[in-house]
N, C-alpha and C positions, 0 to 999 in steps of 0.2 A: 530633025532626028534627035539630036543631043537632048532635047527636052523630053521625047519619047522615052529614051534610054533612062533617063533619070527618073521618071515617074516609075518606070518598071522596077528599078533598083529599090525605090521607096516602098513599092507594093510589096516586094519580096521581103524587105525587112519588118514591115508591118505584119504581113502574114505570118512571119516566123515568131512574133511575140504575141500573136492571137488577137490583134486589133482589127483585122481586115474581116469585114463581113464575107459571106459566100458569094454576094453579088460581083466581087472582083474577080472571080475566076470565070470571066466571059472573054469572048475572042474579039469582039468589037473594041477598037481603040476609044472612041468616044465613051462608051459605057464605062471602060476601067477607069478613065479618067475621072468620071464623075464619082464612081465607087471610091477612088483613093482620096479624093476630096472630102466625101462624106466620112471617110474613116479618120481622116485627120482631124475633122471638127468634132467627132464623137468623143465623149469622155471615155477613159479606159473602163473595161468591165469589172465589176466588183466579184468579191468571191461569193460563190454559191452559199445560200443560208444553210446553217447546220439543221439538219433533219431532227425533228423532236423525238426524244427516247419513248419508244412505246411503253404503255402502262405496264407494270409487272416485271420490266426487264431492268436489270441493274449494270452499270457499266463493270468492265473486267476488274478493275481495282476494287470497287465495292463488292463484288462477289466474292473475292478473296478474303475481304474484312468480314463480311457477313458470314462466311464459312468457319472463320476463326471463331467469331462469337457464338456461332452454333456449338463448335466443339468444346467450349468452355463450360464447365459443370457448375451449375448454380450451387451456392452453399446450401447445406441441409438445414431447415429450420430446427429441427430436432437435436442437432449437434451442440456440444457444450461450447464450441468454438465458432457458433454461427456468427455473432457480432464481430468477432475478431477477424473472420474471413470477409464479412460483407463489407467493414469499415477500413480494413487493413490496418487494425490496432491490435496491441495485446490487452486481452481483457483480464480482469481479476478473477482467479480461478476460485473454485470451492476449497474448503478446508481439506487439507491432507491430514492432520491430526484431529480425530474425533473423540470427544470426552463423553457425549451423552450415554447414560447408563452404564459409566465406568466408575471403578474406585480408584483413589490415588493415595499414596502414602508419601510423606515427605519428611525427611530427616534434616533438621536445620541447626544452624547456630547463629547467634547474634550478639548485640550490644545494646544496653540501656545506659546512655551516658550522662542524662541530665539530672544527676544528683550531686551535689558539691562536696558530700562527704564519702560517698561510695559509687562505684561503677559496678554493673550487674552483667554477666556474660550468660544469658540463657542459652540452653541445649534443649531441644524438644521435638516432638513429633505432630504432624498435621494429617488427620484422617479425612479425606473428601470423598463424597460421592456427587455426582453430576446428574440432576434429574432432567435438565435439558443441556443442549450444547454451551449454553451462555449462562446458566443458572445451576448452582450446585449448594450443598450444605457442607459445613465444615467443623470438626471437632479437634481443638488444639490444646496442648498441654506441653508445659516446659519448666525445668527447674532452673534456677538462677544461681551461678556462682558469683561470689562478690568479692570487691578488692577495694581496700580503702584508698581515698585520695590523699594527697599530701596535706589537706586543709586540716584535718582532725589531729594528726601529730603535731603539726604548728601550733595548734591551740592548747595541746595539753603539756607541750614540751616546756622546760624552766624557761628557756629564752623567749618564750611567747607570751600568751596570755597567762600560761601556767595553770590552766583549769584542771581539776581532777577527773573530770568526766564529762563528756558531751552528750547529751540527750538528742538523737537525730531522728526520733519518731519511728514510724514504721520502716522495717527492713524487709524487703521483698523475698520471698523463699520460692514461689512458684505461682504460675497463672495456669488457669484452666478456662476456657471459653467456647462457647457454641454460637455459630451465626451463619450467614447466607452470603455466598460468594457470587457476585454478578460480573460478567465478563461483557462489558458494552463494546470494546474495540479489540478488533482481530487483525492482523496483518503478517506480512513477511519481509524477510530482509535477505540480501544475496551478497555473497562475500567473493569479488573477482569472477562473478558470472558462474561460479563453480559450485559453491555450497550455498543451498537454499534453506533458510531457517524460518519456521512459523512461531508467531508469539501471541500472546494474549495480555490485554491490560485490564485488571479486575479491581473491584471494590468489594470492601468486606464490612459487616456490620453484625454485632453480635453482643452477648453479655455472658458473665460467668463469675468465677470467684477467683480470689487471690489469697494466698496464704501469707501471713506476714509474721514477722517476729519484732515484739517491742519491748524496751525496757521502760517501765512506767516511771520509776524514781530512780534518783541517784543509788549506785550501789545494789539495785535490785536484780533478780535473775530475769532473764529475757523471757517474754510470754508470747506464745504462738497465738494467732487469731485467723478466724476466716471472715472474709468480708466480700460483699458483692461488688462487682465491678462491670463498667461497659467497656466495650472495645470497638474502635473505628480504625479504618486503615484500607490499604491497597497495595497493589503491587504489579509485577510482570513475570511472566513465565515463558521461557524460550524451550521449545520442543524439538527432540532429537528422535528421529525414527518414530515408531508408534508405542513406546513404552516409557520414554524417559524425558524429563524436562529440568531445566535450571530455573530455580524460582527466587525471586527476591522480593520481601514483603516489609511493609512498615505498619506498626501498630500503635495505635494512641489509647492508653488505658486510663481509666478514670476510677478512683475508689476513694472513699472517705478516710481522712487521716485520723490518727489516733484521738481520742477525745480531750486530751489535756491541751493538744495543739488546735484542733478544729480545721475546717475547711476540707479541701478535697486534694489527692495527690494525682499527677497526671504524667506518669512515666511514658516515654517514647521508646519503642524498640524497633530496631533495623536489623534485619536477618537475611540469610542466605541459606538456600537449601537445594537438596537434589531430590527429585519426585521419580516415583515408579508408579505407573498405572497398569491395571490389569481388570 
């Protein structure tokens, strides 16, 4: 009797955890004992296999993601910001300051320092016309104010060499030249992410004339002359708004020296100017 009760207890426990087959629910005692024995020997049931997802259907989470992807608007290929939006980067924007087909006038002042006897302070005008955005022509003219260095008084004073006069060759009076301006580089700068400034880096090549003043011999009156000269240089212009620019230039002039001396003179000019475009 005790053995029978024990088997029924085991049968109830097994049935509660799902191990007992339906054959246990029989009225005969012998059949129940055999079913319990078979249930104890049988391995526990495995979890039912996951049903394959029918084709064309997506899980609930994937449906949400795909819905969000469909809501996202693709970048417009015709937009200027297409590559920026596609790659999530900032792209280099087109020029904001346009020069093509425009005139520019520059008022400038500068310094010609490479003369041991005299220094020159040219003041002049530059007139530009830009055929293309990066190619233009330039007509420039300047008048040079001059100042003696300390070397000439040192040579002529009594405590020095005590020379009566120093012939220094040609003295520059003015430069006039015409040439081509080419801007191969263009860029922009930002100041504290608030002020955006555009700039050009340009090269210049041209030719023109220089007016000189020469003292041919000792105690002779100065004589003026006109000589051909070549001019090479470059510079940088910073643009403000659509009509103004701050421009820095370098010019290397080359012209023949006075005949009694021979050779060529090669004065260098650095200048800073304000440009107006119209």
